[in-house]
C-alpha positions, 0 to 999 in steps of 0.5 A: 561527508555526512553519516547515511547510517545514523540512528534517526536514521534507522529508526525513520526508515524502521517508521514508514516500515511499519506505517507501510504495513499499518496501512496495506494491513487497514487495506485487506481487512477493509476488504475483507468483508468484499469476500465475506459478502460475495453475490453472484449474483452481483455481478464476477467476482472482483469487478467494481459491478459487484462491489459498494461504494467503499469496497471500490474505495478500498480496493483503488485505494490498495491498488493507488497505496503499491502505485505509491510504494513502487514510485517511492522504492524507486526513488529511493533506488535514484537516490541511492545510483546519486550517491555512489 
């Protein structure tokens, strides 16, 4: 039987968590520009109509990253249940 908690697996898990946090940090900082440049005349706050092209890309990327994380968590839960 293969060991689940080897040093290699723990380091990979820590690396994935750090990478995930760095992506969230990057996308969050990029969206801070929207708050700085928002004008009521452009449209409703946080609507796609009031965003520039790159702000839309960042906004959609953040929600895609949420989806990727949810899929990954469901996959991990599935794999853990299979092991049990």
